[in-house]
TORBAMAR-369850 format. One line per 8 residues: number of its first residue (from 1); their letters; for each residue x, y, z of N, C-alpha, C. Coordinates in steps of 0.05 Angstrom, whole numbers, plus 5000, padded with zeros to 4 digits. Layout:
REM residues N
NUM> a> X:Y:Z:X:Y:Z:X:Y:Z  ...
REM end
This chain:
REM residues 139
1> merkiqfq> 5227:8887:5366:5211:8869:5383:5194:8886:5402  5169:8878:5406:5151:8894:5422:5158:8891:5452  5151:8912:5467:5154:8911:5496:5130:8897:5508  5134:8884:5530:5112:8871:5545:5112:8882:5573  5088:8885:5584:5084:8890:5612:5087:8863:5626  5102:8862:5647:5106:8837:5661:5102:8842:5691  5087:8825:5704:5082:8828:5733:5074:8801:5745  5075:8799:5771:5067:8775:5785:5044:8781:5804
9> esiytyqi> 5027:8761:5808:5005:8763:5827:5005:8738:5845  5000:8742:5870:4997:8719:5889:4969:8709:5886  4965:8684:5894:4939:8672:5892:4928:8669:5921  4904:8679:5924:4891:8680:5951:4868:8660:5953  4860:8655:5977:4838:8635:5982:4812:8642:5967  4806:8668:5966:4781:8676:5953:4781:8672:5923  4804:8666:5911:4806:8661:5882:4805:8631:5875  4801:8614:5895:4800:8585:5891:4771:8576:5888
17> dfnrhvsn> 4766:8560:5867:4739:8551:5862:4734:8523:5874  4711:8512:5868:4702:8486:5878:4722:8464:5872  4736:8466:5849:4755:8445:5841:4783:8449:5853  4785:8468:5872:4810:8473:5887:4833:8485:5870  4825:8497:5848:4845:8512:5833:4834:8540:5827  4850:8557:5815:4843:8585:5811:4818:8587:5793  4799:8602:5802:4774:8607:5787:4779:8623:5762  4763:8620:5742:4765:8635:5718:4761:8665:5723
25> iayiqwme> 4747:8672:5744:4743:8700:5751:4769:8714:5757  4788:8700:5769:4814:8712:5776:4829:8720:5751  4827:8704:5729:4840:8711:5704:4830:8738:5693  4804:8742:5695:4791:8767:5686:4802:8790:5702  4804:8786:5728:4815:8807:5745:4844:8813:5739  4860:8793:5734:4888:8797:5727:4890:8811:5700  4872:8805:5681:4872:8819:5656:4867:8849:5660  4848:8855:5678:4843:8883:5684:4867:8897:5696
33> igrlklle> 4881:8884:5714:4905:8896:5725:4926:8900:5703  4928:8881:5685:4947:8884:5663:4940:8907:5644  4914:8911:5638:4905:8933:5622:4912:8959:5635  4907:8962:5661:4913:8986:5675:4943:8992:5675  4959:8971:5678:4988:8975:5677:4997:8983:5649  4985:8972:5629:4992:8980:5601:4984:9010:5597  4961:9018:5605:4953:9046:5602:4971:9065:5617  4980:9057:5641:4999:9073:5656:5026:9075:5641
41> avgmpvhk> 5035:9052:5629:5060:9052:5615:5060:9070:5590  5037:9073:5578:5036:9091:5554:5029:9119:5561  5027:9125:5587:5021:9152:5595:4992:9160:5595  4974:9140:5596:4945:9145:5596:4932:9131:5620  4941:9137:5645:4927:9124:5668:4898:9132:5668  4881:9113:5676:4852:9117:5675:4843:9142:5689  4854:9148:5712:4845:9172:5727:4851:9198:5712  4871:9197:5694:4877:9221:5679:4861:9223:5653
49> idqkgfap> 4857:9201:5640:4841:9202:5615:4812:9207:5621  4803:9198:5644:4775:9204:5653:4771:9234:5654  4791:9248:5665:4789:9277:5667:4789:9291:5639  4800:9277:5619:4800:9288:5592:4775:9280:5576  4757:9264:5589:4732:9258:5576:4730:9232:5561  4749:9214:5565:4746:9188:5551:4755:9165:5570  4747:9141:5563:4753:9118:5580:4755:9092:5564  4770:9073:5574:4772:9047:5559:4747:9030:5564
57> vlietqir> 4740:9014:5544:4717:8996:5545:4726:8970:5531  4718:8947:5543:4722:8921:5530:4699:8913:5513  4705:8901:5490:4683:8891:5473:4685:8861:5468  4707:8849:5477:4710:8820:5473:4732:8809:5491  4727:8785:5503:4747:8771:5519:4748:8742:5512  4772:8731:5509:4776:8703:5504:4797:8692:5522  4794:8668:5533:4814:8656:5550:4815:8626:5543  4839:8615:5540:4843:8587:5536:4860:8577:5559
65> ykrplflg> 4849:8558:5575:4863:8548:5598:4879:8523:5590  4904:8522:5600:4922:8500:5593:4928:8482:5617  4933:8494:5640:4938:8479:5665:4929:8496:5689  4922:8483:5710:4912:8498:5733:4934:8512:5750  4926:8533:5763:4942:8546:5784:4929:8541:5811  4945:8539:5832:4935:8532:5858:4942:8552:5880  4928:8550:5902:4934:8566:5925:4963:8562:5933  4976:8585:5938:5005:8584:5944:5023:8589:5920
73> dtvdikvw> 5012:8587:5896:5027:8593:5872:5029:8623:5868  5048:8632:5853:5050:8659:5843:5048:8657:5813  5031:8673:5802:5027:8672:5773:5043:8695:5760  5058:8688:5739:5072:8708:5723:5055:8715:5699  5051:8741:5696:5032:8751:5675:5047:8770:5657  5042:8767:5631:5053:8784:5610:5030:8796:5594  5032:8821:5587:5012:8835:5571:5026:8850:5548  5014:8849:5524:5024:8864:5502:5001:8868:5482
81> lseitrlh> 5006:8883:5461:4985:8887:5440:4994:8871:5416  4975:8857:5404:4981:8843:5379:4972:8859:5355  4953:8878:5359:4943:8894:5337:4930:8919:5348  4934:8941:5334:4921:8966:5342:4913:8982:5317  4890:8994:5319:4880:9013:5298:4873:9039:5313  4864:9059:5299:4855:9083:5313:4830:9078:5329  4815:9056:5322:4790:9051:5335:4791:9030:5358  4807:9009:5354:4808:8988:5374:4835:8974:5375
89> awmefsfh> 4839:8958:5395:4864:8943:5399:4859:8916:5410  4876:8897:5402:4876:8870:5414:4899:8868:5435  4892:8863:5460:4911:8859:5481:4915:8829:5485  4939:8820:5487:4946:8792:5491:4956:8788:5520  4950:8765:5532:4958:8759:5559:4969:8731:5560  4990:8726:5575:4999:8699:5581:5002:8697:5611  4995:8674:5621:4996:8668:5650:5013:8643:5654  5034:8645:5670:5052:8622:5674:5053:8613:5703
97> tpagklaa> 5057:8587:5706:5060:8576:5733:5087:8584:5745  5092:8579:5771:5118:8585:5782:5141:8571:5768  5135:8548:5756:5156:8533:5742:5160:8543:5713  5145:8564:5706:5148:8575:5679:5130:8562:5657  5113:8544:5665:5095:8531:5645:5071:8548:5640  5062:8548:5615:5038:8563:5607:5013:8552:5621  5000:8569:5637:4975:8562:5650:4951:8570:5633  4953:8593:5620:4931:8602:5603:4941:8624:5585
105> rgrqrglf> 4926:8628:5563:4930:8651:5545:4903:8665:5542  4903:8691:5541:4878:8705:5537:4883:8729:5518  4860:8740:5510:4861:8764:5493:4836:8779:5497  4838:8805:5495:4815:8823:5497:4817:8844:5476  4793:8851:5465:4792:8873:5446:4779:8896:5461  4792:8919:5459:4781:8942:5473:4782:8967:5455  4768:8987:5464:4769:9013:5451:4764:9035:5471  4766:9059:5463:4760:9082:5481:4733:9094:5473
113> idlqnhrp> 4718:9103:5493:4693:9117:5487:4695:9145:5497  4680:9163:5484:4676:9190:5493:4656:9189:5516  4663:9200:5539:4645:9198:5562:4620:9215:5561  4619:9234:5543:4595:9250:5540:4574:9236:5523  4582:9224:5501:4562:9211:5483:4564:9181:5483  4583:9169:5497:4586:9140:5499:4590:9127:5473  4601:9141:5454:4607:9131:5427:4637:9124:5425  4645:9105:5409:4673:9099:5405:4689:9124:5397
121> mrlneeql> 4713:9126:5406:4730:9149:5401:4755:9139:5385  4762:9153:5365:4786:9147:5349:4811:9160:5363  4832:9144:5364:4857:9155:5375:4869:9175:5355  4881:9196:5365:4896:9215:5348:4924:9203:5344  4940:9216:5328:4967:9206:5321:4984:9204:5346  4983:9223:5364:5000:9223:5388:4992:9200:5406  4966:9196:5410:4956:9174:5426:4963:9147:5415  4960:9144:5388:4966:9118:5375:4996:9113:5378
129> saflpfvk> 5013:9133:5374:5042:9129:5376:5051:9120:5404  5037:9128:5425:5044:9120:5452:5042:9090:5456  5024:9077:5441:5020:9048:5443:5040:9032:5426  5052:9044:5406:5068:9029:5387:5091:9012:5399  5105:9020:5420:5125:9003:5431:5115:8976:5442  5089:8974:5447:5077:8950:5458:5062:8933:5437  5065:8941:5411:5050:8928:5390:5067:8909:5373  5057:8886:5368:5071:8867:5351:5065:8874:5321
137> qvt> 5041:8882:5315:5033:8887:5287:5014:8911:5287  5019:8930:5270:5003:8954:5268:4987:8952:5242  4960:8958:5244:4943:8958:5220:4929:8984:5218
REM end
């Protein structure tokens, strides 16, 4: 069974939209926090890989909202990988209400780029292996 990154975030007034629930922008921010936590967990924190000449880039984001979150709630967030290749990976996200109900599911496809030429970079065997504990399916 794959490992998942799990964390909680409080909801602040600046994350509330006109409809009095959490704005879609907050979900994107939480996804970024989750990606950074995943990279740290595999031993590739952004500040260190930047020094090695590569960086993560997103190429696709999808979110399906199920129920709203409100000011005063704490959101439970889980992050894992559903698929990884040497070139790109699909990151999966789930967002739950304080009562444990699914508020939203999201996914993002990302890859690494070489910072000198801004071209996609293929992971080597050691880098790919670091992600495997968080992957549901390897292709």
